[in-house]
C-alpha positions in Angstrom: 12.9 20.5 7.8 15.0 22.6 10.2 14.2 26.2 10.1 17.1 28.7 9.9 16.4 31.3 12.4 18.3 34.1 10.9 20.6 34.8 8.0 24.2 35.6 8.9 27.6 35.6 7.4 31.1 35.3 8.7 34.1 36.2 6.8 37.6 34.9 7.5 40.7 36.4 6.0 43.5 33.9 6.1 43.1 33.3 2.3 43.9 35.8 -0.5 40.1 36.1 -0.9 37.7 36.5 1.9 36.3 33.1 3.1 32.6 33.6 3.7 30.5 31.2 5.9 26.7 31.2 6.1 24.0 28.7 6.9 22.3 26.9 3.9 18.6 26.0 3.5 19.4 22.7 1.7 18.9 19.3 3.5 22.3 18.2 4.5 23.6 15.3 6.6 27.0 14.1 7.9 26.1 10.5 7.9 25.3 9.5 4.4 27.4 6.2 4.7 24.6 4.7 6.7 22.5 4.2 3.6 24.3 1.3 2.0 24.3 -0.3 5.5 20.5 0.2 5.8 20.0 -1.4 2.4 22.1 -4.3 3.6 20.0 -4.5 6.8 16.9 -4.6 4.6 18.2 -7.5 2.5 19.2 -9.6 5.5 16.3 -8.7 7.7 18.5 -8.2 10.9 16.7 -5.3 12.6 13.3 -6.6 11.2 13.7 -9.7 13.3 14.8 -7.6 16.3 11.7 -5.5 16.0 9.4 -8.4 15.6 10.6 -9.8 18.9 9.4 -6.8 20.9 6.0 -6.2 22.4 4.6 -2.7 21.9 2.4 -2.0 25.0 1.7 1.6 24.0 -1.8 2.8 23.3 -1.7 2.5 19.5 -4.0 5.4 18.5 -1.7 7.7 20.4 1.6 6.4 18.8 3.5 8.9 16.7 6.9 7.1 16.5 6.7 3.4 15.6 8.9 0.6 17.1 10.7 0.2 13.8 11.7 4.0 14.0 12.7 3.9 17.5 14.8 0.6 17.1 16.5 1.6 13.8 17.4 5.1 14.7 19.0 3.9 17.9 21.0 1.0 16.2 22.1 3.2 13.3 22.8 6.1 15.7 25.1 3.7 17.6 26.9 2.8 14.4 27.4 6.5 13.5 28.9 7.3 17.1 25.7 8.6 18.7 25.5 6.1 21.5 23.0 8.0 23.9 19.4 8.8 23.8 20.3 12.5 24.2 22.0 12.4 20.8 18.6 11.9 19.1 17.5 15.3 20.3 20.2 16.6 17.7 19.4 14.0 15.0 15.5 14.5 15.0 15.7 16.5 11.7 18.5 14.7 9.9 17.3 13.6 6.4 19.3 10.4 6.5 18.0 9.2 9.8 14.5 10.0 8.6 15.1 7.7 5.5 16.6 5.0 7.8 13.3 5.2 9.8 11.2 4.9 6.8 10.1 8.6 6.7 10.5 11.2 4.0 13.1 13.9 4.5 10.2 16.4 4.3 8.3 14.7 7.1 8.2 15.9 10.7 10.9 15.4 13.3 11.9 11.9 14.7 11.4 10.8 18.2 13.0 12.9 21.0 15.2 11.7 24.0 12.3 11.4 26.3 10.4 9.2 23.8 13.4 6.9 23.5 13.8 6.7 27.3 10.1 5.7 27.8 10.5 3.1 25.0 13.6 1.4 26.5 12.2 1.4 30.0 9.0 -0.2 28.9 10.8 -3.3 27.5 9.3 -6.4 29.3 11.0 -9.7 30.2 9.2 -11.6 27.4 10.7 -9.4 24.8 14.1 -9.9 26.3 13.8 -13.6 26.1 12.7 -13.4 22.6 15.7 -11.3 21.7 18.0 -14.1 23.1 16.3 -16.5 20.8 16.6 -14.1 17.9 20.4 -13.7 18.4 20.8 -17.4 18.3 18.5 -17.8 15.3 20.5 -15.1 13.3 23.7 -16.7 14.2 22.6 -20.1 12.9 21.2 -18.5 9.7 24.5 -16.7 9.1 26.2 -20.0 8.0 25.9 -20.6 4.2 26.4 -24.2 4.8 26.5 -26.4 8.0 29.8 -25.7 9.8 32.1 -28.6 10.8 33.3 -26.6 13.9 32.1 -23.7 15.9 34.5 -22.0 18.3 32.8 -20.1 21.0 34.6 -17.5 23.2 33.1 -16.3 26.4 34.2 -13.1 28.2 32.8 -10.4 30.3 33.9 -6.6 30.3 33.4 -3.9 33.0 30.8 -1.2 32.4 31.2 1.7 34.9 28.1 3.3 36.1 27.5 6.9 37.3 23.9 7.1 38.4 21.4 5.1 40.3 21.1 2.2 38.0 19.5 -1.0 39.5 21.9 -3.9 40.4 25.1 -1.8 40.1 27.7 -2.3 43.0 31.2 -1.2 43.7 33.7 -3.7 42.4 37.0 -3.6 44.3 39.2 -5.0 41.5 38.0 -2.3 38.9 37.6 0.4 41.6 34.2 1.6 40.5 30.4 1.0 40.5 29.6 -1.1 37.6 27.7 -3.6 35.6 29.5 -6.7 34.2 28.2 -7.5 30.7 29.2 -11.0 29.3 29.2 -12.0 25.6 29.6 -15.2 23.9 31.1 -14.7 20.4 32.1 -17.0 17.5 35.7 -17.1 16.3 34.6 -18.2 12.8 32.3 -15.4 11.9 33.0 -12.8 14.6 29.2 -12.5 15.7 28.0 -12.0 19.1 25.9 -15.1 19.8 24.6 -14.6 23.3 24.5 -11.7 25.9 24.1 -11.5 29.7 24.1 -8.4 31.9 25.5 -9.4 35.4 25.2 -7.2 38.4 28.3 -5.3 39.3 30.1 -7.7 41.6 28.9 -11.0 40.1 31.3 -13.7 39.4 32.0 -13.8 35.7 30.9 -17.5 35.4 27.6 -16.9 37.1 25.0 -18.7 35.1 27.4 -19.4 32.2 26.8 -23.1 32.3 23.1 -22.7 31.9 23.7 -20.2 29.0 26.1 -22.8 27.4 23.7 -25.6 27.7 20.9 -23.6 26.0 23.2 -22.6 23.2 24.8 -25.9 22.5 21.3 -27.6 22.4 20.3 -25.0 19.8 23.4 -25.5 17.7 23.4 -29.3 17.8 19.7 -29.2 16.8 20.6 -27.0 13.8 23.9 -28.7 12.9 24.0 -32.4 14.1 27.4 -33.6 14.6 29.1 -30.1 14.7 32.2 -30.0 16.8 31.9 -27.2 19.4 35.0 -25.7 21.0 34.9 -23.4 24.0 37.8 -21.0 25.0 37.6 -18.8 28.2 40.1 -17.3 30.6 40.7 -18.3 34.2 37.7 -16.4 35.4 35.6 -19.3 34.1 37.8 -22.0 35.6 35.1 -23.2 38.1 33.9 -26.8 38.6 30.4 -26.0 37.1 31.9 -24.9 33.8 34.2 -28.0 33.5 31.2 -30.2 34.3 28.9 -28.5 31.8 31.6 -28.9 29.0 32.2 -32.6 29.8 28.5 -33.2 30.0 27.8 -31.4 26.7 30.7 -33.0 25.1 32.5 -29.8 24.2 36.2 -29.5 23.6 37.3 -26.8 26.0 40.4 -24.9 26.8 39.9 -22.7 29.9 42.7 -20.7 31.8 43.9 -21.7 35.4 45.7 -19.5 37.7 49.1 -20.7 38.6 49.4 -22.3 42.0 52.2 -24.0 44.0 51.4 -27.4 42.6 51.5 -26.2 38.9 54.6 -24.3 39.6 56.5 -27.3 41.1 55.6 -29.4 38.0 57.0 -26.7 35.8 60.0 -25.4 37.7 62.5 -27.6 36.1 61.5 -26.5 32.6 61.5 -22.9 33.5 65.0 -23.2 35.0 66.2 -24.9 31.9 64.7 -22.0 29.7 66.4 -19.4 31.9 69.8 -21.2 31.4 69.2 -21.4 27.7 68.3 -17.6 27.4 71.4 -16.6 29.5 73.5 -18.7 27.2 72.1 -17.7 23.8 70.4 -14.4 24.5 67.5 -15.7 22.4 64.0 -15.7 23.9 62.8 -19.3 25.1 59.4 -20.6 25.0 58.4 -24.2 25.7 55.5 -26.2 27.2 55.0 -29.0 29.8 51.7 -31.0 30.2 50.5 -33.4 32.8 47.5 -34.8 34.7 46.3 -32.6 37.6 43.4 -32.6 40.0 42.4 -29.7 42.2 40.8 -30.3 45.4 37.2 -29.4 44.2 37.6 -31.6 41.1 36.0 -35.1 40.9 38.7 -36.3 38.6 42.1 -35.7 36.9 42.2 -33.1 34.1 44.9 -32.4 31.6 46.9 -29.2 32.3 49.3 -27.4 29.9 51.7 -24.8 31.3 53.5 -22.3 29.0 57.0 -21.3 30.2 58.9 -18.4 28.8 62.2 -16.7 29.5 63.3 -13.5 27.7 64.6 -10.0 28.2 61.5 -9.0 30.2 61.9 -11.8 32.6 59.9 -15.1 33.1 56.4 -15.9 32.5 54.2 -18.9 33.1 50.6 -19.5 32.1 48.3 -22.5 32.4 45.2 -23.9 30.9 42.9 -26.9 31.5 41.7 -28.7 28.4 40.2 -31.8 27.1 41.0 -31.2 23.4 42.3 -34.4 21.8 45.3 -32.8 20.3 46.6 -31.4 23.5 47.8 -34.8 24.7 50.1 -35.0 21.6 51.0 -31.3 20.8 50.3 -29.3 23.9 52.0 -26.2 22.4 49.7 -26.2 19.5 46.7 -26.6 21.8 47.9 -23.7 23.8 48.3 -21.4 20.7 44.9 -22.3 19.7 43.7 -21.0 23.0 45.9 -17.9 22.8 44.1 -17.1 19.5 41.1 -16.0 21.7 43.1 -12.7 22.0 41.8 -11.9 18.5 38.2 -12.8 19.7 38.7 -10.5 22.6 38.7 -7.7 20.0 35.0 -8.4 19.6 34.4 -7.2 23.2 36.7 -4.2 22.5 34.8 -3.3 19.6 31.5 -3.7 21.4 32.6 -1.7 24.5 34.8 0.9 23.1 34.0 1.2 19.4 30.2 1.0 19.8 30.0 2.3 23.3 28.2 -0.6 24.8 29.3 0.7 28.2 26.7 3.4 28.0 24.1 1.5 30.0 22.7 4.7 31.8 19.0 3.8 32.2 17.8 3.4 35.8 16.0 0.0 35.2 18.1 -3.1 34.8 15.9 -4.5 32.1 16.1 -1.3 30.1 20.0 -1.4 30.3 19.9 -5.1 29.2 17.8 -3.9 26.3 20.4 -1.3 25.5 23.0 -3.9 25.5 21.1 -5.7 22.8 20.8 -2.6 20.8 24.6 -2.1 20.8 25.3 -5.8 20.0 22.8 -5.6 17.1 24.7 -2.6 15.7 27.9 -4.7 16.1 26.4 -7.9 14.4 25.2 -5.7 11.5 28.7 -4.4 11.0 30.2 -7.9 11.4 27.8 -9.4 8.7 28.6 -6.5 6.3 32.4 -7.1 6.9 32.2 -10.6 5.7 30.3 -9.6 2.6 32.7 -6.9 1.4 35.9 -8.5 2.8 38.7 -8.7 0.3 41.3 -11.0 1.8 44.7 -11.9 0.1 44.5 -14.6 -2.5 46.1 -18.0 -1.9 49.1 -17.0 -3.9 49.6 -13.9 -1.7 49.3 -15.9 1.5 52.1 -17.3 3.6 53.9 -20.5 2.5 52.0 -22.3 5.3 48.3 -22.2 6.0 47.1 -19.4 8.1 45.7 -21.7 10.5 49.2 -23.1 11.1 50.7 -19.6 11.8 51.5 -18.8 15.4 52.8 -16.0 17.6 54.5 -13.2 15.7 53.9 -14.7 12.2 50.2 -14.8 12.9 50.1 -11.3 14.2 52.1 -10.0 11.2 49.5 -11.8 8.9 46.6 -10.0 10.7 48.4 -6.6 10.4 49.1 -7.1 6.6 45.4 -8.3 6.2 44.2 -5.0 7.9 46.4 -2.9 5.7 45.2 -4.5 2.5 41.5 -4.8 3.5 40.8 -1.9 5.9 37.1 -2.4 5.9 36.9 -6.1 5.7 38.8 -6.2 9.0 38.0 -2.6 10.1 37.1 -1.5 13.6 34.0 0.6 14.0 36.1 3.8 14.0 37.6 2.8 10.6 34.1 2.3 9.0 33.1 5.7 10.3 36.2 7.4 8.7 35.9 5.6 5.4 32.3 5.2 4.9 29.7 6.4 7.5 30.9 9.9 8.2 30.5 11.6 4.9 28.6 14.8 4.3 25.9 14.7 1.5 23.1 17.0 0.1 19.7 15.3 0.2 17.1 16.4 -2.5 13.7 14.9 -2.6 11.5 15.2 -5.7 8.2 13.6 -6.7 10.1 10.6 -8.2 13.2 10.1 -6.1 15.4 10.9 -3.1 18.8 12.1 -4.5 21.9 11.9 -2.3 24.8 14.0 -3.7 28.3 13.1 -2.4 31.4 15.1 -3.0 33.4 13.9 -6.1 36.7 14.7 -4.3 35.8 12.6 -1.1 39.0 10.3 -0.9 36.9 7.3 0.0 34.3 7.5 -2.7 35.5 4.3 -4.1 34.7 2.5 -0.9 31.2 3.7 -1.0 30.8 2.5 -4.6 32.3 -0.8 -4.0 30.1 -1.6 -0.9 27.0 -0.5 -2.5 27.6 -2.8 -5.4 28.3 -5.7 -3.1 25.1 -4.9 -1.1 22.9 -4.5 -4.1 24.1 -8.0 -5.5 22.6 -9.6 -2.4 19.1 -11.2 -3.2 16.4 -9.1 -1.7 14.0 -10.6 0.9 11.0 -12.5 -0.5 8.6 -10.6 1.8 10.0 -7.1 2.1 8.4 -5.3 5.1 11.7 -3.4 5.5 
């Protein structure tokens, strides 16, 4: 329990009566919304599987802070906007974080920053390899029934570094010293499936074909006959990726940079659209598709070029694809590729919402482990979003199926969905505002731990509804919690 060093009062005079402020000896927290998330984690076993993958090399008789305490306080700290080890020097006495770690609010302080630093820097290669397997295991287990299709999106994001981290280099395009994390995510359930931490100047596709081969093998073993679709931007438009997709019988759509040959094939269409726009003033958008072979390709591949003419000028974008429908409806195939823009939000949530770009340990392997911590925090939130989601009913939806919507209509649908269902589609900052960041009084007796929330808190109904949904989930058969 924190010790109040001295008693003091401060009075403010902006109200008709004096407003007196003084410290309180009660156990208080600002993050009581983590408790239903911790109960959800207990019931699906997410962090438990993460912890089981790690090897504890410490001398056990001297251990004060368990692996479960270290992992869970870091993961739940990331959810609550405490992304750095230094933050845990301030959270050591917080009663909610003690509960999350399996301690009583009256117990001693949690681990300090130096303890967390030693823990992360002691992670070995075998533990990291097991974490990769755990992520895929958890992804497979996340489906209630075997899926008919799995859509994978692969994308990197920049991670600026500011110290002497191993394998960071100056990247000319980004203009900074950095790492280049890469994530494979699933469009159907929004989970992070696989992670890779590339050195700062690596090509985005480095080793992606090997990652894909491992993942596809695991998915086909679990779901025989599942259709696997891959979407990626032009950074992954390299011969090794095309060859891997064709060898693994994956339906792929990968961006390709415009070149003189592709422009020549689409010049006539673009000229026609410019003429139509000038005549009508209406934005124009059409597609052309053709067989094309680059110099490094062993065979012809199908290319779709999107052409646009509007008030902002002209625009052309191209993709390479082997999707069967692309030969009949190239526009629909391109729009299905463009939907990866929604999947790119997963990287934005991971990097910006959950600060996965805070990889500030010295050792490369420690920073890869930190990336796994941030991704686990994200996956925990993504799994909970699916449980509490409240999408519009069929009668409230558009006249056409959501899957058939495109362009502006699809964006409008997603915006309406977020307004109606702020947590089911909420970014991490929304979850913090509406659930996690709530003050509470913690009172422990011999029989129970009582968490007292303010009855005037505007999002109290969110807390109640989420707690009810979580408690309705069947508890684990063997609760090691």
